[in-house]
C-alpha positions as CSV (number, residue, x, y, z in Angstrom):
1,M,81.8,-65.3,-173.4
2,G,78.0,-64.8,-174.0
3,T,75.9,-62.0,-174.4
4,K,75.3,-59.5,-171.2
5,I,72.0,-58.2,-169.7
6,K,72.2,-55.5,-167.5
7,R,69.2,-53.1,-166.7
8,Y,66.6,-52.2,-164.3
9,A,62.9,-51.6,-163.4
10,I,60.6,-49.6,-161.2
11,L,57.6,-51.1,-160.7
12,T,55.5,-47.4,-159.4
13,P,51.6,-47.8,-158.0
14,F,50.3,-45.1,-161.0
15,D,48.0,-46.1,-163.9
16,K,49.3,-43.4,-166.3
17,P,53.1,-44.4,-168.0
18,E,52.8,-41.1,-170.1
19,V,52.2,-39.0,-166.5
20,V,54.7,-40.8,-165.2
21,A,57.1,-40.9,-168.8
22,G,56.6,-37.1,-168.2
23,I,57.8,-36.5,-164.8
24,A,60.9,-38.3,-165.4
25,A,61.2,-35.7,-168.5
26,L,61.1,-33.2,-166.5
27,Q,64.2,-34.9,-164.4
28,K,66.2,-34.9,-168.1
29,L,66.0,-39.1,-166.9
30,D,65.9,-41.4,-170.4
31,V,63.7,-44.1,-169.2
32,E,61.1,-46.5,-170.8
33,V,57.6,-46.7,-168.9
34,M,54.8,-48.6,-170.0
35,G,51.7,-49.6,-168.2
36,T,51.0,-53.4,-166.5
37,K,48.2,-54.2,-164.4
38,S,50.7,-54.4,-161.3
39,G,51.8,-50.0,-161.8
40,A,53.1,-47.7,-164.3
41,L,56.8,-49.9,-165.0
42,V,60.0,-47.6,-165.8
43,V,62.3,-49.5,-167.2
44,R,66.0,-48.7,-168.5
45,E,68.7,-50.7,-170.4
46,L,71.8,-49.8,-168.7
47,P,75.6,-50.2,-170.9
48,V,77.5,-53.4,-170.3
49,P,81.0,-53.3,-171.6
50,Q,82.1,-56.5,-174.0
51,Y,85.5,-58.3,-173.8
52,D,87.6,-61.2,-174.9
53,E,87.2,-64.5,-173.2
54,W,90.2,-63.9,-171.5
55,D,90.8,-60.7,-170.0
56,I,90.6,-60.2,-166.3
57,R,88.3,-58.0,-166.5
58,N,85.3,-60.7,-166.6
59,I,86.9,-61.4,-163.5
60,L,87.3,-58.3,-162.0
61,G,84.6,-56.0,-163.8
62,P,84.8,-53.0,-165.7
63,D,87.6,-50.0,-165.0
64,D,86.9,-46.5,-164.5
65,S,88.0,-45.4,-168.1
66,D,85.2,-48.5,-169.6
67,L,82.7,-46.7,-167.2
68,A,83.2,-43.3,-168.5
69,E,83.4,-44.4,-171.7
70,L,79.8,-46.4,-171.3
71,G,78.3,-43.1,-169.7
72,E,77.9,-44.3,-165.8
73,D,77.7,-40.5,-165.2
74,S,74.5,-40.5,-166.8
75,P,71.5,-40.2,-163.9
76,S,69.2,-42.2,-165.8
77,D,71.8,-45.3,-165.0
78,N,71.6,-44.6,-161.6
79,A,68.9,-47.2,-160.8
80,P,68.5,-46.3,-157.1
81,A,69.0,-43.0,-157.3
82,V,65.9,-42.9,-159.8
83,A,63.7,-45.3,-157.5
84,A,64.4,-43.1,-154.5
85,F,62.9,-40.3,-156.7
86,L,60.0,-41.8,-157.9
87,S,59.4,-43.2,-154.0
88,R,59.1,-39.6,-153.0
89,L,55.6,-39.5,-155.2
90,S,54.0,-42.1,-153.5
91,K,53.2,-43.1,-149.9
92,Y,53.1,-46.7,-150.7
93,G,56.9,-45.8,-152.6
94,V,58.2,-48.3,-155.1
95,V,60.0,-51.5,-156.0
96,L,63.3,-51.2,-157.5
97,I,64.1,-54.8,-160.0
98,D,67.7,-55.3,-160.5
99,V,68.8,-57.3,-163.3
100,D,72.4,-59.4,-163.9
101,L,71.6,-61.3,-166.7
102,G,74.2,-63.5,-169.0
103,E,72.8,-65.7,-171.8
104,D,76.4,-69.0,-171.2
105,T,77.0,-70.7,-173.9
106,G,78.9,-73.6,-172.1
107,F,77.8,-77.1,-170.8
108,E,74.7,-75.8,-169.5
109,A,73.4,-73.4,-172.2
110,G,70.7,-70.8,-171.2
111,I,69.7,-67.9,-169.1
112,S,71.5,-67.3,-166.0
113,G,72.4,-64.8,-163.2
114,V,70.9,-62.6,-160.9
115,V,67.3,-60.6,-160.5
116,R,67.4,-58.6,-157.0
117,A,64.2,-56.4,-156.1
118,R,64.5,-53.8,-153.0
119,R,61.5,-51.3,-152.2
120,F,62.1,-47.9,-151.9
121,I,59.7,-45.6,-149.6
122,G,59.8,-41.7,-149.5
123,G,63.3,-41.4,-151.3
124,E,64.9,-44.0,-148.8
125,S,65.8,-47.8,-149.4
126,G,64.3,-50.4,-147.7
127,D,63.8,-54.2,-147.2
128,E,64.9,-56.7,-149.7
129,I,61.8,-58.9,-151.6
130,A,62.5,-62.2,-153.3
131,A,62.4,-61.3,-156.4
132,G,60.6,-64.7,-157.5
133,L,58.0,-64.2,-155.0
134,L,57.3,-60.5,-156.2
135,L,57.5,-61.8,-159.7
136,N,55.6,-64.4,-159.5
137,S,52.7,-61.8,-157.7
138,L,52.6,-59.6,-160.2
139,D,51.4,-59.2,-164.1
140,P,53.5,-61.7,-165.7
141,V,54.3,-58.9,-168.6
142,I,56.4,-57.6,-165.9
143,E,58.5,-60.8,-165.7
144,R,58.8,-61.1,-169.6
145,I,60.2,-57.6,-169.6
146,V,62.7,-58.3,-166.6
147,L,64.6,-61.4,-167.9
148,G,64.4,-59.9,-171.7
149,E,62.2,-62.1,-173.4
150,K,59.9,-59.3,-174.8
151,S,60.8,-55.2,-174.7
152,P,59.1,-52.3,-173.4
153,K,58.2,-51.5,-177.0
154,D,56.5,-54.4,-177.9
155,Y,54.0,-52.7,-175.1
156,D,53.4,-49.5,-176.5
157,A,55.8,-47.6,-174.0
158,V,56.1,-43.9,-173.8
159,H,60.2,-42.8,-173.7
160,S,60.4,-40.5,-171.6
161,L,62.8,-38.6,-174.0
162,D,59.4,-38.0,-176.1
163,I,57.3,-36.3,-174.0
164,T,57.2,-32.1,-174.9
165,P,56.3,-30.2,-171.8
166,A,53.5,-29.4,-173.5
167,E,52.2,-33.2,-173.3
168,I,53.7,-32.9,-169.5
169,V,50.9,-30.3,-168.7
170,K,48.4,-31.8,-171.1
171,K,48.7,-35.6,-169.4
172,T,49.1,-34.2,-166.0
173,R,45.7,-32.4,-166.3
174,E,44.4,-35.3,-167.5
175,A,45.3,-37.5,-164.7
176,Q,44.7,-35.4,-162.0
177,E,40.9,-35.3,-163.4
178,S,40.7,-39.0,-164.0
179,G,42.1,-39.4,-160.5
180,D,39.3,-37.0,-158.6
181,Q,37.1,-39.4,-160.7
182,A,38.2,-43.0,-159.8
183,K,37.6,-41.0,-155.7
184,D,34.4,-40.6,-156.2
185,N,33.5,-43.9,-157.9
186,D,35.6,-46.7,-156.0
187,G,38.5,-45.4,-153.9
188,P,41.8,-45.2,-155.3
189,K,43.3,-48.1,-157.2
190,R,44.9,-51.0,-154.8
191,H,48.3,-52.4,-155.4
192,F,49.8,-55.7,-154.3
193,W,52.2,-53.6,-151.6
194,N,49.9,-51.6,-150.4
195,R,47.3,-54.2,-149.3
196,K,48.9,-54.8,-145.9
197,Q,48.8,-51.1,-145.2
198,S,44.9,-50.7,-146.1
199,D,43.5,-54.1,-145.0
């Protein structure tokens, strides 16, 4: 069995990754947050159980004891719940990109698997989005992160657990001040998902 990669990425409409990381820290979420041209991206690597090649769990999936061992009860591991929470912070919501990839070593070596995308607005799960089309319309950095070609650390990501309460207050004030200036200058930043709503 090859290496398994399981992660999620949540694209937010915010342009300050430090502020998003601070909000995640207040919720005790263990995530990496990085800036992209399409918005702040929240990334979490999920634990994946590894089994011997002939283990039946390769077909049936992990049992309850495996999931407990891997820390499945951590709120940070529940991608839909994290996306629902973050979607309440903006009227435009967020997009959850869920990644389940494997590195095959058989006849067709390479990366294979599934990438799914779903929009969340106001805490509710919305429609699925064609992941390929979505990734093609975003900052190329996002695709590199989603497919595991690059790590958030390669782009100076902020780890939410490294943020102190004093930094949260400072970054929030800075974001409010810069947001007020941006509105005075040329309006709020536009993102790919609000074009239809604002046109």
